[in-house]
C-alpha positions in Angstrom: 0.0 0.0 0.0 1.5 3.3 -1.0 1.7 6.1 1.5 -0.1 9.4 0.9 2.3 12.3 0.5 1.1 15.7 1.7 2.5 18.5 -0.3 2.6 21.9 1.4 1.1 24.8 -0.6 3.6 27.5 -1.8 2.1 30.1 0.5 2.4 27.8 3.6 6.0 26.9 2.6 6.8 30.7 2.5 5.3 31.3 5.9 7.3 28.4 7.4 10.7 29.1 5.8 10.9 32.9 5.5 10.0 36.0 7.5 7.4 37.0 4.9 3.9 36.9 6.4 0.6 36.2 4.7 -2.5 38.2 5.4 -5.9 37.6 3.7 -7.3 40.5 1.7 -10.8 39.6 2.7 -13.0 39.5 5.8 -15.3 36.8 4.6 -15.2 34.2 7.3 -15.0 31.1 5.1 -12.2 32.6 3.0 -10.3 33.7 6.1 -10.6 30.3 7.7 -9.1 28.7 4.6 -6.3 31.3 4.4 -5.4 30.6 8.0 -4.8 27.0 6.9 -2.3 28.3 4.4 -0.4 30.2 7.1 -2.3 33.5 7.1 -1.8 35.6 10.3 -3.9 38.7 9.4 -6.7 40.0 7.3 -8.1 43.2 6.0 -11.4 45.0 5.5 -12.3 48.1 3.6 -15.6 49.4 2.1 -15.3 47.2 -1.0 -14.3 44.1 1.0 -17.0 44.7 3.6 -19.6 44.9 1.0 -18.4 41.6 -0.5 -18.4 40.0 2.9 -22.0 41.0 3.6 -23.1 39.8 0.2 -21.4 36.5 0.6 -23.8 35.6 3.5 -26.7 37.9 2.5 -29.6 36.1 4.1 -27.9 36.3 7.5 -26.9 39.9 7.1 -30.3 40.9 5.8 -31.8 39.6 9.0 -29.2 41.3 11.1 -29.7 44.7 9.3 -33.4 44.4 9.9 -32.9 43.5 13.5 -30.5 46.4 14.1 -32.8 48.8 12.4 -35.6 47.8 14.7 -33.4 48.2 17.7 -32.2 51.6 16.5 -35.3 53.2 14.8 -33.6 56.6 14.1 -30.3 55.2 12.7 -29.5 56.3 9.2 -28.7 53.8 6.4 -25.1 54.8 6.8 -25.1 54.2 10.5 -26.6 50.8 10.0 -24.2 49.8 7.3 -21.2 50.8 9.4 -22.6 49.0 12.4 -22.6 45.8 10.2 -19.0 46.6 9.2 -18.1 46.7 12.9 -19.8 43.4 13.6 -18.2 41.5 10.7 -14.8 42.9 11.7 -15.2 41.7 15.3 -16.2 38.2 14.0 -13.2 38.1 11.6 -10.8 39.4 14.3 -11.8 36.5 16.6 -10.4 34.0 14.1 -7.0 35.7 14.4 -6.8 35.6 18.2 -4.3 32.7 18.4 -2.0 34.3 15.8 -2.2 37.6 17.7 -0.9 36.0 20.9 1.6 33.8 19.1 3.1 36.9 17.3 2.9 39.2 20.3 0.8 41.7 18.5 2.9 42.1 15.4 0.5 39.8 13.4 -2.8 38.3 14.1 -4.5 41.6 13.3 -7.7 42.5 11.4 -7.5 45.7 9.5 -10.6 48.0 9.7 -10.7 51.0 7.5 -11.8 54.4 8.6 -14.8 55.9 6.8 -13.4 57.2 3.5 -15.8 60.2 3.8 -13.6 61.5 6.6 -10.5 61.9 4.4 -10.6 65.7 4.8 -10.8 65.7 8.6 -7.7 64.5 10.5 -9.4 64.9 13.9 -12.3 62.8 12.8 -9.9 60.1 11.4 -8.1 60.0 14.8 -11.4 59.7 16.7 -12.7 56.9 14.6 -9.3 55.1 14.7 -9.4 55.1 18.5 -13.0 53.8 18.4 -12.2 51.0 16.0 -9.1 50.1 18.0 -11.5 49.3 20.8 -13.5 46.8 18.8 -11.1 44.0 19.6 -7.5 43.8 21.0 -6.2 42.7 17.6 -7.6 45.4 15.4 -5.3 47.5 13.2 -6.8 50.6 11.7 -6.5 51.7 8.1 -6.0 55.4 7.3 -5.3 56.9 3.9 -1.8 58.1 3.1 -2.8 61.7 2.3 -1.6 64.8 4.1 -4.6 64.7 6.5 -4.3 61.0 6.9 -0.6 61.1 7.7 -1.2 63.7 10.4 -3.9 61.4 11.8 -1.5 58.4 11.8 1.0 60.1 14.0 -1.6 61.1 16.6 -3.4 57.8 16.5 -0.1 56.0 16.9 0.7 58.2 19.9 -2.7 57.1 21.4 -1.7 53.4 21.0 -3.5 52.5 17.8 -1.7 50.2 15.4 -1.9 51.7 11.9 -2.2 50.2 8.4 -1.6 53.0 5.9 -3.8 52.6 2.9 -4.5 54.4 -0.4 -0.7 54.3 -0.7 1.2 53.6 -4.0 4.6 55.4 -3.8 7.9 55.6 -2.1 7.3 59.2 -0.9 4.0 58.1 0.7 5.6 55.1 2.4 8.5 57.1 3.8 6.1 59.8 5.1 3.9 57.2 6.7 6.9 55.5 8.4 8.2 58.8 9.6 4.9 59.8 11.1 4.4 56.5 12.8 8.0 56.8 14.2 7.1 60.2 15.7 4.0 58.7 17.3 5.9 55.8 18.7 8.7 58.0 20.0 6.1 60.3 21.7 4.6 57.3 23.5 8.0 56.0 24.5 9.0 59.4 25.9 6.1 59.1 28.3 6.9 55.6 29.3 4.0 54.1 27.4 4.2 50.6 25.9 4.8 50.1 22.2 6.0 46.5 22.2 2.7 44.9 21.1 2.0 47.5 18.4 2.3 46.3 14.8 2.1 49.1 12.2 2.3 48.4 8.5 2.3 50.6 5.4 0.4 49.1 2.4 1.7 49.8 -1.1 -1.1 49.0 -3.5 1.4 47.8 -6.1 -1.2 46.7 -8.7 -3.0 50.0 -8.6 0.2 51.8 -9.4 0.5 49.5 -12.4 -3.1 50.2 -13.4 -2.6 53.9 -13.2 0.5 53.9 -15.4 -1.4 51.8 -17.9 -4.1 54.4 -17.9 -1.5 57.2 -18.4 0.0 55.3 -21.3 -3.4 55.0 -23.0 -4.3 58.6 -22.2 -0.9 60.1 -23.4 -0.2 57.7 -26.3 2.9 56.2 -24.7 4.0 53.0 -26.3 6.5 50.7 -24.5 6.9 47.0 -24.0 3.7 46.2 -22.1 5.5 43.8 -19.8 7.5 46.7 -18.4 4.3 48.1 -16.9 3.8 44.9 -14.8 7.0 45.8 -12.9 6.3 49.4 -11.8 4.7 48.4 -8.5 7.4 45.8 -7.8 10.2 48.4 -8.4 8.5 50.9 -6.1 8.0 48.3 -3.4 11.6 47.1 -3.5 12.9 50.7 -3.5 10.8 51.4 -0.4 11.9 48.2 1.3 15.6 49.2 0.8 15.0 52.6 2.3 13.0 51.2 5.2 15.9 48.9 6.1 18.5 51.7 5.8 16.5 54.1 8.0 15.5 51.5 10.6 11.7 52.2 10.4 9.6 49.9 12.7 6.8 49.9 10.2 6.6 46.9 7.9 5.6 47.2 4.2 2.5 45.3 2.9 1.9 44.3 -0.7 -1.7 44.6 -1.8 -3.9 45.0 -5.0 -2.5 42.0 -6.8 -2.5 42.0 -10.6 0.2 39.4 -11.2 2.2 36.7 -9.3 5.2 39.0 -8.9 3.3 41.0 -6.4 3.9 38.0 -4.2 6.9 36.1 -5.6 9.2 39.1 -5.9 8.8 40.0 -2.2 9.4 36.6 -0.7 12.1 36.7 1.9 11.5 40.2 3.1 10.3 41.0 6.6 7.1 42.2 4.9 3.4 41.2 4.6 1.8 40.0 1.4 -2.0 40.3 1.3 -3.5 38.7 -1.8 -7.2 38.5 -2.4 -8.5 35.0 -1.7 -8.8 34.1 -5.3 -5.2 35.0 -5.9 -4.2 32.7 -3.0 -6.0 29.8 -4.6 -4.1 30.6 -7.9 -0.8 30.9 -6.2 -1.2 27.7 -4.3 -2.1 25.9 -7.5 1.0 27.3 -9.3 4.4 25.7 -9.5 6.1 28.9 -8.4 8.6 28.2 -5.7 8.6 30.7 -2.8 12.4 31.4 -3.0 14.0 34.5 -1.6 13.7 37.3 -4.3 13.2 40.5 -2.2 16.8 41.7 -2.9 16.8 40.8 -6.6 16.8 44.2 -8.4 14.3 44.9 -11.1 16.1 44.9 -14.5 17.8 48.3 -15.1 16.3 48.7 -18.6 12.8 48.3 -17.2 13.3 50.9 -14.5 15.1 53.2 -16.8 12.4 53.1 -19.4 9.6 53.6 -16.9 11.6 56.5 -15.4 12.1 58.1 -18.8 8.6 57.7 -20.1 6.4 58.3 -17.1 6.6 61.4 -14.9 4.3 59.6 -12.5 6.7 56.7 -12.2 9.4 59.2 -11.2 7.1 60.7 -8.7 6.3 57.2 -7.3 9.9 55.9 -7.3 12.0 58.8 -6.0 11.9 59.2 -2.2 11.4 63.0 -2.8 9.2 62.6 -5.9 6.2 64.2 -4.2 5.6 66.5 -1.2 3.0 65.4 1.4 0.7 68.0 0.1 0.8 66.4 -3.4 -0.2 62.9 -2.3 -4.0 63.4 -2.6 -3.7 64.7 -6.2 -1.7 61.6 -7.4 -3.9 59.8 -10.0 -4.0 56.5 -8.3 -4.9 58.2 -5.0 -7.9 60.0 -6.6 -9.1 56.9 -8.3 -8.9 54.7 -5.2 -10.5 57.3 -2.9 -13.3 57.7 -5.3 -13.8 53.9 -5.5 -14.0 53.7 -1.7 -16.5 56.5 -1.6 -18.7 54.7 -4.2 -18.5 51.6 -2.0 -19.8 53.6 0.9 -22.8 54.6 -1.2 -23.3 50.9 -2.3 -23.2 49.9 1.4 -26.0 52.3 2.1 -27.9 51.0 -0.9 -27.7 47.4 0.5 -29.2 48.6 3.7 -31.9 50.6 1.8 -32.8 47.5 -0.2 -33.5 45.6 3.1 -35.4 48.4 4.8 -37.2 49.9 1.9 -37.3 47.4 -1.0 -37.8 48.7 -4.5 -41.5 48.2 -5.3 -40.7 47.6 -8.9 -38.7 44.5 -8.1 -40.1 41.2 -7.0 
């Protein structure tokens, strides 16, 4: 009788043999449970993800929306929708409790995103970050890497909130985020407050940078080898990783917004987080790509040089001083992503509206 040989998935091999950590870019409970089996020690939620999680178990959440509305008769559709986001976040965070204790707070966290509609108000972002931090011991709070958001990150860090910077695509944003978090940590330390169990990360939405440069190429009639545009986010992430190491930042980088396997495979071996959507995890685990250390492998010089020559926005994204903090919000990828998150907020309200006030023209 032959013995059954169990083959570890590529993602599980990575988590067991390198310092690179896997987080799940989804708060849907069934997906998070499966990802934990592949070594995931974190997860994330944003308005788009929250909407998908609610729709994945719609009958249960319809009943919960109706029940909450009955209990809170004056609550707005927005209030009810965000109450559901809080509830699903608490459920997802509970699945990560063991990892949170095992990693002493550095992992095992569930990212909860602040309301995108607050992006103009740093004080409101701080207040909501503190509130979300209280949902569960292992929450990490997402704040956009804009001028207002970075000011909020420093203050929220000082108050003991672990930050996950989001709406971030560039080296200047990542550096500004890490510097702000360092200031917050140092203020806490100066007062003798604990920082040992805090676990800040800075997301670089590598695929969204690629998307933006592809849009620029189409808009401006720029023709280059299309494969070069698949490397833009990778080049930016590796540049930021090098700088973080040189400057000793305590914030880790996180790779998100996957568009190709290099948004995982090129970062293996780094003390970083990779956060693929669940369907990408399924694809990566079914692949024959070995999780070998590649984080220090440079992107080909001709690729970087061509992107640098042809695209002003790549130069802005790649150079540490390519943008000032005041320019972050006007970067194309920032505008597009903030707008998408704002639309998702409206869609969340629409989901609540369909439960409480169904369209009479639909059966």
